[in-house]
C-alpha positions in Angstrom: 130.7 -64.6 -73.7 134.5 -63.8 -73.7 136.5 -61.5 -75.9 138.4 -64.5 -77.2 135.2 -65.9 -78.7 134.6 -63.0 -81.1 138.0 -61.2 -81.5 139.6 -61.1 -84.9 142.8 -63.0 -85.1 143.8 -61.9 -88.6 145.6 -58.7 -87.7 146.2 -55.8 -90.0 149.5 -54.1 -88.9 151.8 -51.4 -90.2 155.2 -50.1 -89.2 155.5 -46.6 -87.7 157.7 -45.3 -90.5 155.2 -46.2 -93.2 153.6 -43.3 -95.1 150.2 -42.0 -94.5 149.3 -42.9 -98.1 150.4 -46.5 -97.5 148.1 -46.6 -94.4 145.2 -45.3 -96.5 145.8 -47.9 -99.1 145.9 -50.7 -96.6 142.7 -49.6 -94.9 140.9 -49.5 -98.3 142.3 -52.8 -99.5 141.6 -54.6 -96.3 138.3 -52.7 -95.6 139.3 -51.9 -92.0 139.1 -48.7 -89.9 141.9 -49.6 -87.4 145.4 -50.7 -88.1 147.7 -51.8 -85.3 151.1 -50.1 -85.4 153.9 -52.5 -84.4 157.6 -52.5 -84.5 159.6 -55.1 -86.4 159.4 -57.4 -83.3 155.6 -57.1 -83.4 155.4 -55.1 -80.2 152.3 -52.8 -80.1 153.3 -49.1 -80.4 149.9 -47.6 -81.2 146.8 -47.7 -83.3 146.1 -45.8 -86.5 142.4 -45.1 -87.1 140.4 -43.6 -89.9 139.8 -40.7 -87.5 143.5 -40.2 -87.1 143.8 -40.0 -90.9 140.9 -37.6 -91.2 142.5 -35.3 -88.7 145.8 -35.4 -90.4 144.1 -34.4 -93.7 143.5 -31.0 -92.1 147.2 -30.2 -91.6 147.9 -28.6 -95.0 144.8 -26.4 -94.7 145.8 -25.4 -91.1 149.3 -24.6 -92.3 148.0 -22.3 -94.9 145.6 -20.6 -92.5 148.4 -20.0 -89.9 150.8 -18.9 -92.7 153.2 -21.8 -91.9 155.6 -22.9 -94.5 153.9 -26.2 -95.7 157.3 -27.7 -96.2 157.8 -27.6 -92.4 155.0 -30.2 -92.1 156.8 -32.6 -94.4 155.0 -35.8 -95.4 153.5 -37.2 -92.2 154.2 -40.9 -91.5 152.2 -43.2 -89.4 154.2 -42.4 -86.2 153.3 -38.7 -86.6 149.5 -39.3 -86.6 148.8 -42.6 -84.8 147.1 -42.8 -81.4 149.9 -43.7 -78.9 147.8 -44.2 -75.7 146.2 -47.5 -76.7 143.4 -49.0 -74.6 143.7 -52.8 -74.6 141.9 -55.8 -73.1 142.7 -59.4 -72.4 141.1 -62.4 -74.2 139.4 -63.7 -71.1 137.5 -60.4 -70.4 133.7 -60.5 -70.7 132.2 -59.0 -73.8 130.1 -56.7 -71.7 133.2 -55.4 -70.0 134.9 -54.8 -73.4 131.8 -52.9 -74.7 131.6 -50.7 -71.6 135.4 -50.0 -71.9 135.0 -49.0 -75.5 132.1 -46.7 -74.6 133.8 -45.1 -71.6 137.1 -44.5 -73.4 135.4 -43.5 -76.7 137.4 -46.0 -78.8 136.3 -48.0 -81.7 138.6 -51.0 -81.2 140.6 -52.8 -78.5 143.8 -54.6 -79.2 143.6 -57.9 -77.4 146.8 -58.6 -75.4 148.1 -61.8 -73.8 151.5 -62.2 -72.2 152.6 -58.8 -73.7 151.7 -59.8 -77.3 148.8 -58.7 -79.5 146.7 -61.8 -80.2 143.7 -60.2 -81.7 141.5 -57.1 -82.1 138.0 -56.4 -81.0 136.1 -53.7 -82.9 132.8 -51.9 -82.1 131.4 -53.7 -85.2 132.3 -57.1 -83.7 130.7 -56.1 -80.4 127.5 -54.7 -82.0 127.0 -57.7 -84.3 127.4 -60.1 -81.4 125.2 -58.3 -79.0 122.6 -57.8 -81.8 122.6 -61.6 -82.5 122.5 -62.4 -78.8 119.8 -59.8 -78.1 117.0 -62.4 -77.9 118.9 -64.5 -75.3 119.2 -61.6 -72.9 122.8 -60.3 -73.4 121.8 -57.0 -74.9 119.2 -56.1 -72.1 121.7 -57.1 -69.4 124.3 -54.8 -70.9 122.1 -51.8 -71.0 119.8 -52.4 -68.1 122.2 -53.5 -65.5 
């Protein structure tokens, strides 16, 4: 099975200058854990994850603990907390390769790139559900047993 067969094509994106609060609201409303950060020309700049948002939530407490002036932190925007080094994959890659890449790089999603453009996103949930449903046909044992 190929990545293109199960990737999500309805992309959830946000601009890098958006507020952290706007990102939280989008994640809640769209029920996603990963938002692609793109510029106005839809070029991929990074990924904002629920993990990035949780880590950013510690900034005010850290500032108090270190006796920083909290005003120095300002209101973080997406560009301040997003993951910039994005691991991507192509639509023609095998699903097993994508799952292994996600495991090795410890990421929960892979933007799917074709000709320099984002054409989809593959999440660990998508992979798990597909492998679980295919388990009886041998895909799951092949992935884990060699």
